[in-house]
N, C-alpha and C positions, 0 to 999 in steps of 0.2 A: 775214170781219169787216172792216167799214170802219174805217179809221184816220182820225184827224182832224189837221189842221194849221191854222196861222193865219198871216197875213202880219205881218211885223215892221214896223209902222208908227210912225215917230217923229214927235214934235211938238217945236216950239221951233227954235232956230237954233244954229249951231255945234255944239260937242260934245254939248249937251243933246239934239239930235235923235237922235244915235246912242245916248246913254245911255238914252233911253226905249225905243228898239228892243230893247236888251239886256235891260232890265227885263221887257218883254213876253215876250220869248223865255225868260227864266228862269222866269217863271210858267207858260208854256206847257209847258216841260220838267218842272216840278214837278207839274203836273196829269197829265202822261202823254201829251201830244201827240206824235205820231210826227215831226213836221217843223215848221219855221218857214221862211217863204218870204219872199224879197225880190223887188222888181220894179225895172225900169228904164224910163225914158222919156227924152225928148230932154234933160232937165236933171238926171237922177239915174242913177247907176250902180248895178247890182245887186250887183257883186262887192266893192265897197268896204265896204258894210255887212256883208257875209258875213264878212269878216276880224274885225269887231268881235264879231259873233255867235259865231264859232268860238272866240275867246278868252274870251268871256264865258259860255259854256255847256259842258256836259260830255258829254251823251248824245244830245241831240236832233239829228236830221238837219237839214241847212241847205240849202235849195234855192233855185234862181231861178225865179221865176213872173211873167214870163219875163224872160230876157236875150236880146238881139238877136244871132242867130247871124251875121249879116253885119256886125255892128258891131265885130268883131275878126277879125284873121287867124286862121287855124287854129293857128298857131304860138303866138300870144299867149293864145288860148283854152286850149291845153294847158298853157302855162307858168303862167297864173293858177290853173288848176284843180289843178295839181300843188301849188302853194304853199297853196292854201286847203285842200286835202285833208290836207296835212301838219300844217298849223296846227290843224285840227279833229280830228286823229286818224282820218281816214277817215269823215268824216260828210257829205260834199258830194253833192249831187245837182245836175247840170247840166240845168236846164230852159231850152231854148232855142227861139226862134221867129224867123221872119223878118219878121212884120208883113205888111201888104199890099204888093202890088207898087209902089203909089204911095209908101209909106213907105220901101221899099227904095231907091227911086230919089231921092226928095226929101230924105230924112234921112241916108241912108248913102252915096249917090253910086255905087251899083252897079245894074246892070240888074235890073228887076223880072221878067224872063222866067224861066219854068220854076222857081218857088220851091221846089217839092217835089224836083225834081232836084238843085238847089243844096243843099238840106238833106241829101239822102242823100250827096252827095259830101262835105260838111263832116264828117258823122259818120264817114265812111270814113277821111278824113284825120286827124281827131282821134284815132281809135283807133290809127292808126299812130304818131302822135307821142306818145301815152301810153306807147308801148313803145320810146321813143328810146333807153333805156339798152341795148337789144339790138342797136342798130346804126343805120346811116344810114336816112333815110327819103327816098324819091324817089316823087314823084306828079306826073303830068300829066294833068289832067282837063279838062273843059269850063270850070269856074269857078275852079278852084285849081291852082296850079303850086308845088310844094314840093320842094326839093332841099337836104337838110340832112345833113351829115357832121360830127358832133361832133369837135372838136379836143382834148377832154379827156373824162374819164369822166363819164357822166351817172348820177346816183344813181337807184336804183329808186324808183318812187312807193311810197306807203305801202299801196296796194292794186294788184292786178295789173290791175284794170279799174275804171273810174268810171262810175256810173250816168248815162246821158244820156237824158233825156225830151225829147220835142218836142211843140210846140204845133200843134194842127190842128183844123180844122172841116170842111173839104171832103175829098172822097174821096181825092185824090192824096196829100195830106199824111198822112191817116189810114193810107192803104196804106203810106206810107213808114215811119210808126211801127211798123207790124207787121213790115216788112222789116228795119229797121235799128236801132231804138231800144229802150231798156229800159222806156220807159214813155211814156205819152201824156198831156200836160198838157191838160186840158180847158178849157172856156171858161165863163164865168158863164152863158151862155145854154143850156148843156147840160142837158138834161132826162134823167130816167132812161130814158124811152122812146127818146129819140134815141140814148143810149148803147147800149141793148139792141138797137136796130135798126141804122141806118146805120153808127154807130161800130164796133160789134162785127163787122158783115159786112165792112168795109173793112180793119179791123186784121187779121182772120182771113185775108182774101185776100193781104194783104201777108206775113204770116207763112208761109202756104203757099208762096209764091214763093221764101222763104228757107229752107224746111224747118224752120220753127220751130213750137212750140207757142204758140197765141195766149195762153194762160194765163201765159206768161212775161212779157207786156207789162203793166206796171201801168197801170190806167186811173184817173187822177185827175180828179176833178170840182172845180169851184169854185162854191160856193154863197153867193150874196149874202144877207146877213143885215141886215135893217133892223129895229132893236130900239129901241123908244121906250116911254115910259110911256103915251103917247097912240097907240093902235093905228092911228088914221087917219093920223097923221103917218108912222108907220112904212110903212104901205101906199103913201102918196104917194111916199115916198123910193124904194121898190122899183119902183113904177110908172115913175118919172122914169127910173131907170137902164135898166129893160128897154126903155123907149121910145127911148133913145139907140141902143141896139143893133138894135132892130126895124127901124129906118129903112134899114139896109143890106141889100143883096141877098144878102150872105153867108149869112144865116140863113133864106132863103125855105124850104129843104127842112124845116127844123125846124118852122117855122110851119105848113107844109102838113101835116106828119105829125099835128099836133095839131088841125087843122081851123081854124087861126087866120088864114088868108090874107086874108080880107076885112077883119078887124080890123087886120092888119098894114098893109094899104093905108090904112086910116084913120089910123093912127099916122103913116105916110109923109106923107100930105097935111098933117096938122097940123105936122109938122116942116118941110115946105116953107114952110108959112105962118108959120113961127117962133111958133107958138102952143103955148107950154109947157103951159098948162092943158089944151089940146086933146090934146096928146100923153099926158098923164097920164090923162085921161078915157077915151082910146081903149084904154088897157091894161086888159084885163078881170081880174076877180077870179081866173078860172081861170089866166090867165097868171102872175099874182102867186104863186098857191099852188103852181103847178107849177114854176116856174123859181126862186123865191126863198123865203126865210122872212121874214115880216113879222109881228111880234108884240111883246107887252110882255116885259120881262125874266123875269116870272114864268112866262110861256108857253113860253119858249124851249127849256128842256130837253125838254119833251114834243114840241115841234116837231122836235127832232133825232131823237127816237125814231121819228118817222113818215117819215123820208126813206126812199124806196124803195131796194131793193137795186140794184146795178149798178156802183157805185163801189168801187174798192179803197182809195182814199184821197180825203178831201174836205178842200179848203182852204177854211175859212170866212172870208169877207171882209165888210167893210162895202161897201155900194153904191159903185162907183168913180166915180160921177157925182153931182154937185150937192151934195156935203157940204163943210164945212169941215174943216180938220185936226183941230180940237177935236171935232167931231161924229164923225169917223172914229175917233178915239182912244177916245171914250166908247163907241162901239159895240164896239170891240175889247175893251174892258174887260168889257162885258156878254157878249160871246161866251165869254170865258175863264170868267167866273163861271157861265155856263149849262153849259159843258163840265164844269166842276168837278162840278156836281150830276148831270149826265148820266152821267158816269164814276164817280160815287160817291167822289170824292176829298175827304177832310175838309179843311176850311180850315185854314191854318196859324195858329198861336196867336202 
């Protein structure tokens, strides 16, 4: 059975932005969502909001979708994760990714080479540091060098292990998830066919190399939801977001699986021409209906019921491109209202 989550998106400035995140998370918790997720970019941290969410909720899992693995040292990752897991009572999921090699180099000042190998090594070191209370940690690898002998007692974490999910699209990172991670953080472009095909194949290959059962790895999808009283507006919002991703070579295999390669090239050409209307027009109805949900608020619960099998968990998000904060918040409100109906949870009086 697929569980659902939402992104804790805040609006306003100062404390208000965090307050609105907590309000959204509390409603998601009350409805019965399994998780609430935070994201980070060049101007926002994922872990700071998690502290607010941990203090403001009681039962819902709190995860990062995603935080940059290369953005913190393994030691600081482990330290922040221990604090957050303690604050939340053991509800944290570390969802981490590297971004593209160019982002690794230009944003974080590290080499963009071998991102999957770097991720595998990060997970290895993180797991050692999580058990720091058991004794010193010594690691010398290709990317990380850690030699830590505590000079005082280290308290045990609230859980013997912390779930670590990694983000991946291409085969080496998918295989790394199967080898080392507890879950795979999907991508808004993931379709059910892509998950049942290349994703399942590479995760299973990685799991076999580590002697694991592939079913142990949670497969998380991210479904873009464009919800508007005007369905044409909703479909344009979804098409615009799909078009931003489609221009990248990263998704060539996904488009080929669905027979969309020619259309993808038309999207690319419109993007090169800086033709926004052309990008939107080149995104087909089949792409919108397969990748996203674009509908009115009244239609949304039924659209949720039609999502194909293949995902263990689905994070429902507003399209991440082209919307104002207010539009994103409005869609999140409609997502929660639709989830309430889909899950048959009575409205609070």
